[in-house]
C-alpha positions as CSV (number, residue, x, y, z in Angstrom):
1,M,38.5,14.7,-32.5
2,L,36.1,12.8,-30.2
3,G,36.7,13.0,-26.4
4,R,37.2,9.8,-24.4
5,R,33.8,8.2,-23.6
6,R,32.8,8.5,-19.9
7,P,32.8,5.0,-18.3
8,K,29.5,3.3,-17.4
9,K,28.0,4.5,-14.1
10,L,28.8,2.2,-11.2
11,S,26.0,0.0,-9.8
12,I,25.0,0.4,-6.2
13,L,27.1,-2.6,-5.2
14,G,30.0,-1.2,-7.3
15,Q,29.7,2.2,-5.4
16,R,29.6,0.4,-2.2
17,K,32.8,-1.5,-3.2
18,V,34.6,1.7,-4.0
19,I,33.6,3.4,-0.7
20,Q,34.6,0.3,1.2
21,L,38.0,0.1,-0.5
22,F,38.7,3.9,0.1
23,N,37.6,3.6,3.7
24,N,39.7,0.6,4.4
25,L,42.7,2.1,2.7
26,F,42.4,5.5,4.4
27,A,42.2,3.6,7.7
28,S,45.5,1.8,6.8
29,G,47.2,5.1,6.4
30,F,47.2,5.5,2.7
31,H,46.7,9.0,1.2
32,L,44.7,9.6,-2.1
33,A,47.4,9.2,-4.7
34,E,48.7,6.0,-3.0
35,I,45.1,4.5,-3.0
36,V,44.7,5.2,-6.7
37,D,48.2,3.5,-7.4
38,F,47.2,0.5,-5.2
39,L,43.9,0.2,-7.0
40,Q,45.5,0.3,-10.4
41,R,48.2,-2.3,-9.4
42,S,45.6,-4.6,-7.7
43,Q,43.1,-4.2,-10.6
44,L,40.4,-4.0,-8.0
45,L,38.8,-1.2,-10.1
46,A,38.4,-1.0,-13.8
47,E,41.1,0.9,-15.7
48,S,38.5,3.5,-17.1
49,Y,37.6,4.5,-13.4
50,I,41.3,4.7,-12.5
51,S,41.9,7.0,-15.4
52,L,39.1,9.3,-14.2
53,L,40.6,9.3,-10.7
54,R,44.0,10.1,-12.1
55,Q,42.8,13.0,-14.1
56,G,41.0,14.3,-11.0
57,L,44.1,14.0,-9.0
58,T,46.2,15.8,-11.7
59,A,43.5,18.6,-11.6
60,G,43.9,18.9,-7.8
61,K,40.4,17.8,-7.0
62,P,39.4,16.7,-3.5
63,F,38.0,13.2,-2.9
64,S,34.4,14.4,-3.0
65,E,34.8,15.7,-6.5
66,L,36.5,12.4,-7.6
67,L,33.5,10.6,-6.4
68,S,31.3,13.1,-8.4
69,D,33.5,12.2,-11.5
70,L,32.6,8.5,-10.9
71,S,29.0,9.5,-11.0
72,F,28.1,9.1,-7.4
73,S,24.9,10.7,-6.3
74,D,24.8,14.3,-5.2
75,A,23.7,13.0,-1.7
76,V,26.8,10.8,-1.4
77,V,29.2,13.5,-2.8
78,T,27.7,16.0,-0.4
79,Q,28.3,13.7,2.6
80,V,31.9,13.3,1.7
81,S,32.3,17.1,0.9
82,L,31.0,17.7,4.5
83,A,33.3,15.0,5.9
84,E,36.2,16.9,4.4
85,I,35.1,19.9,6.5
86,H,34.3,18.4,9.8
87,G,37.2,15.8,9.5
88,N,35.4,12.6,10.4
89,T,35.8,11.0,7.0
90,A,36.0,7.5,8.3
91,L,32.7,7.6,10.1
92,S,31.0,9.3,7.1
93,L,32.4,6.6,4.7
94,Q,31.1,3.9,7.0
95,H,27.6,5.5,7.1
96,I,27.6,5.7,3.2
97,E,28.8,2.1,3.0
98,D,26.0,0.9,5.3
99,Y,23.4,3.1,3.3
100,L,24.5,1.6,-0.1
101,A,24.5,-1.9,1.3
102,K,20.9,-1.5,2.5
103,M,19.9,0.1,-0.8
104,A,21.4,-2.8,-2.6
105,Q,19.4,-5.2,-0.5
106,V,16.2,-3.3,-1.2
107,R,16.9,-3.3,-5.0
108,K,17.6,-7.0,-4.9
109,K,14.4,-7.7,-2.9
110,L,12.5,-5.6,-5.3
111,I,13.7,-7.6,-8.3
112,E,12.9,-10.9,-6.5
113,V,9.4,-9.7,-5.6
114,A,8.6,-8.2,-9.0
115,T,10.1,-10.8,-11.3
116,Y,7.6,-13.7,-11.0
117,P,4.4,-11.4,-11.1
118,I,5.8,-9.6,-14.2
119,I,6.3,-13.0,-15.9
120,L,2.7,-13.9,-15.0
121,L,1.4,-10.6,-16.4
122,A,3.3,-11.1,-19.6
123,F,1.8,-14.7,-19.9
124,L,-1.6,-13.3,-19.2
125,M,-1.2,-10.7,-21.8
126,A,-0.3,-13.3,-24.3
127,I,-3.4,-15.4,-23.4
128,M,-5.7,-12.4,-23.8
129,V,-4.1,-11.5,-27.2
130,G,-4.8,-15.1,-28.2
131,L,-8.4,-15.0,-27.0
132,K,-9.0,-11.7,-28.8
133,N,-7.7,-13.0,-32.1
134,Y,-8.9,-16.6,-32.1
135,L,-11.6,-17.4,-29.6
136,L,-13.7,-14.2,-29.2
137,P,-14.4,-13.9,-32.9
138,Q,-16.0,-17.3,-32.9
139,L,-18.5,-16.5,-30.1
140,E,-22.0,-15.7,-31.2
141,E,-22.5,-13.4,-28.1
142,G,-20.4,-11.4,-25.8
143,N,-20.8,-9.9,-22.4
144,L,-18.9,-7.3,-20.3
145,A,-16.0,-9.7,-19.6
146,T,-15.5,-10.4,-23.4
147,T,-15.5,-6.8,-24.1
148,L,-12.9,-6.1,-21.4
149,V,-10.7,-8.9,-22.7
150,N,-11.1,-7.7,-26.2
151,H,-9.8,-4.2,-25.4
152,F,-7.6,-5.0,-22.4
153,P,-4.2,-5.2,-24.3
154,Q,-4.9,-1.7,-25.7
155,L,-5.9,-0.4,-22.4
156,F,-2.8,-1.9,-20.7
157,L,-0.4,-0.5,-23.2
158,G,-2.1,2.8,-23.2
159,G,-1.9,2.9,-19.5
160,L,1.8,2.1,-19.6
161,L,2.4,4.8,-22.3
162,L,0.4,7.3,-20.1
163,L,2.5,6.4,-17.0
164,V,5.8,6.9,-19.1
165,C,4.6,10.3,-20.3
166,L,3.6,11.4,-16.8
167,G,7.0,10.3,-15.6
168,L,8.7,12.3,-18.2
169,L,6.7,15.3,-17.4
170,A,7.4,15.0,-13.7
171,L,11.2,14.7,-14.4
172,I,11.1,17.9,-16.5
173,W,9.2,19.6,-13.7
174,V,11.6,18.5,-11.1
175,R,14.6,19.7,-13.0
176,K,13.1,23.1,-13.7
177,T,11.5,23.7,-10.3
178,S,13.1,24.9,-7.0
179,K,14.3,21.9,-5.0
180,I,12.6,23.1,-1.9
181,K,9.2,23.4,-3.7
182,V,9.7,19.9,-5.1
183,A,10.6,18.5,-1.6
184,R,7.4,20.3,-0.3
185,V,5.2,18.7,-3.0
186,L,6.6,15.2,-2.6
187,S,6.3,15.3,1.2
188,R,2.6,15.9,0.8
189,L,2.0,13.0,-1.5
190,P,0.0,10.0,0.0
191,F,2.2,7.0,0.9
192,L,5.3,8.4,-0.7
193,G,5.3,11.6,1.5
194,N,6.2,9.7,4.6
195,F,9.2,8.1,3.0
196,V,10.4,11.5,1.8
197,K,10.1,13.0,5.3
198,I,11.9,10.2,7.0
199,Y,14.7,10.2,4.5
200,L,15.3,13.9,4.4
201,T,15.1,14.1,8.3
202,A,17.5,11.3,8.7
203,Y,20.0,12.7,6.0
204,Y,20.0,16.3,7.4
205,A,20.1,15.2,11.0
206,R,23.1,13.1,10.4
207,E,25.1,15.7,8.5
208,W,24.3,18.6,10.9
209,G,25.0,16.4,13.8
210,S,28.5,15.5,12.4
211,L,29.2,19.2,11.7
212,I,28.0,20.4,15.2
213,G,29.9,17.6,16.8
214,Q,33.1,18.8,15.4
215,G,32.6,22.3,17.0
216,L,31.0,24.2,14.0
217,E,28.3,26.8,14.9
218,L,25.0,26.8,13.0
219,G,25.9,30.1,11.2
220,Q,29.0,28.4,9.9
221,I,27.0,25.4,8.8
222,V,24.5,27.5,6.9
223,T,27.3,29.0,5.0
224,I,28.9,25.6,4.3
225,M,25.5,24.2,3.1
226,Q,25.4,26.8,0.3
227,E,28.7,25.5,-1.2
228,Q,27.7,21.8,-1.4
229,P,26.9,19.9,-4.7
230,S,23.3,19.1,-3.7
231,A,20.8,21.6,-5.1
232,L,18.5,21.0,-2.2
233,F,21.3,21.4,0.3
234,Q,22.2,24.8,-1.3
235,E,18.7,26.1,-1.3
236,I,17.9,25.2,2.3
237,G,21.3,26.8,3.2
238,R,20.3,30.2,1.5
239,D,16.8,30.0,3.0
240,L,18.3,29.4,6.5
241,A,20.8,32.2,6.0
242,Q,17.9,34.7,5.2
243,T,16.1,33.4,8.3
244,L,19.0,34.0,10.6
245,T,19.5,37.5,9.1
246,R,15.9,38.4,9.9
247,G,16.5,37.3,13.5
248,Q,14.5,34.2,13.4
249,T,15.7,30.9,15.1
250,F,17.2,28.0,13.1
251,C,14.6,25.5,14.8
252,D,11.5,27.7,13.9
253,Q,12.6,27.7,10.2
254,I,13.1,23.9,10.2
255,L,9.7,23.5,11.8
256,S,8.1,25.4,8.8
257,Y,9.5,22.9,6.3
258,P,6.8,20.2,5.6
259,F,9.5,17.8,4.4
260,F,11.2,17.5,7.8
261,R,9.5,15.7,10.8
262,R,8.4,18.0,13.6
263,E,10.6,16.2,16.0
264,L,13.7,17.5,14.2
265,S,13.0,21.1,15.2
266,L,12.2,19.9,18.9
267,I,15.5,18.1,19.0
268,I,17.5,21.1,17.7
269,E,15.8,23.4,20.4
270,Y,16.3,20.9,23.1
271,G,20.0,20.2,22.1
272,Q,20.8,23.9,22.0
273,V,19.5,24.3,25.5
274,K,21.4,21.3,26.8
275,S,24.5,21.9,24.6
276,K,24.3,18.3,23.2
277,L,23.0,19.2,19.8
278,G,25.5,17.2,17.9
279,A,25.0,14.0,19.8
280,E,21.3,14.3,19.9
281,L,21.0,14.8,16.1
282,S,23.3,11.9,15.5
283,L,21.3,9.5,17.7
284,Y,18.0,10.8,16.1
285,A,19.4,10.3,12.6
286,D,20.3,6.6,13.5
287,E,16.6,6.1,14.7
288,C,15.3,7.6,11.5
289,W,17.4,5.6,9.2
290,E,16.5,2.4,10.9
291,E,12.8,3.4,10.6
292,F,13.3,4.3,6.9
293,F,14.6,1.0,5.8
294,S,12.2,-0.9,8.1
295,K,9.3,0.9,6.3
296,I,10.7,0.1,2.9
297,N,11.0,-3.6,3.6
298,R,7.4,-3.6,4.8
299,A,6.3,-1.8,1.7
300,M,8.2,-4.3,-0.4
301,Q,6.3,-7.1,1.1
302,L,3.1,-5.5,0.0
303,I,3.9,-5.4,-3.7
304,Q,3.8,-9.1,-4.4
305,P,0.4,-9.7,-2.8
306,L,-1.1,-6.7,-4.7
307,V,0.2,-7.9,-8.1
308,F,-1.0,-11.4,-7.4
309,L,-4.4,-9.9,-6.6
310,F,-4.4,-8.1,-10.0
311,V,-3.3,-11.3,-11.8
312,A,-6.1,-13.2,-9.9
313,L,-8.7,-10.7,-11.1
314,M,-7.4,-11.1,-14.6
315,I,-7.7,-14.9,-14.4
316,V,-11.3,-14.6,-13.3
317,L,-11.9,-12.1,-16.3
318,I,-10.5,-14.6,-18.7
319,Y,-12.6,-17.5,-17.4
320,A,-15.7,-15.2,-17.5
321,A,-14.8,-14.2,-21.1
322,M,-14.5,-17.8,-22.1
323,L,-17.0,-19.7,-20.2
324,L,-20.0,-17.4,-19.8
325,P,-20.7,-17.2,-23.5
326,I,-20.4,-20.9,-23.8
327,Y,-22.9,-21.3,-20.9
328,Q,-25.2,-18.8,-22.6
329,N,-25.1,-20.7,-25.9
330,M,-25.8,-24.0,-24.1
331,E,-28.8,-22.4,-22.3
332,K,-30.1,-21.1,-25.6
333,K,-29.8,-24.5,-27.2
334,K,-31.5,-26.3,-24.4
335,K,-34.4,-23.9,-24.3
336,K,-34.7,-24.3,-28.1
337,N,-34.7,-28.1,-27.8
338,D,-37.2,-27.9,-25.0
339,A,-39.5,-25.7,-27.2
340,D,-39.2,-28.2,-30.0
């Protein structure tokens, strides 16, 4: 007998809606079972998702595991799991909601920026295929431009296939490799590495700040980290536990990770001295998140001009392939007529 099919994964906007609903209902005094009943009666969430939530409640799962059943990312599930420990669930849900809202804006902007250039590229590809099949065979002589136009569709499709293969190989490598090693490699990549550093620094600074703000010691936090859904969280937790066992300091080990900004270890050291570590980390996390999304928006603004530049070069190439051979033929005919 076939099992019930898992419902389609929620979009970023759908995930934000779920987090927003739970946050508002928790704030209104509802407990988890009442929220699920309310969502079913109000039909604010599809029945397939309600069924998953009910199954989780029957099994005695906490809120974080219910979100995992709804295919939320490990990062979000870990944030909620930690909120269940430090108790400030409302603030964590608000942070998650803000994060998902900004990611939805980034995705929308990316689609807006990329749609028109992609249509242009498809149109140019169609023109090049037409030139290759109908115009170029009629030309008596060619040049470098005609050769490029003649082979461009194959080169373009071959390049796309190569990128897909490299992407699949990278995905396999990420799944089979230690997540700390993956983070180290990604943080050293040009351009992308800076985004990885800011994201991980902001994420961990916020979670550590929330836990410390509720009175947990660093040793307790390291133990809690090893029990979270995120594989990277677990590995860093085990690594930090070994560090503390050897008598090294928490901030020195954080400094050794290339995927964290150097300021993070300095803030941890400074905060421990001033006994304000939780507040200092939370403030620093807010600054990092703001910088992260600001950099993403600036990077998005560069995509369209770069694609348009590529399109412009292709148009020049097409003109060269079409017009230069015609001009060459005209020159030859003129010289032949002059000779006669």
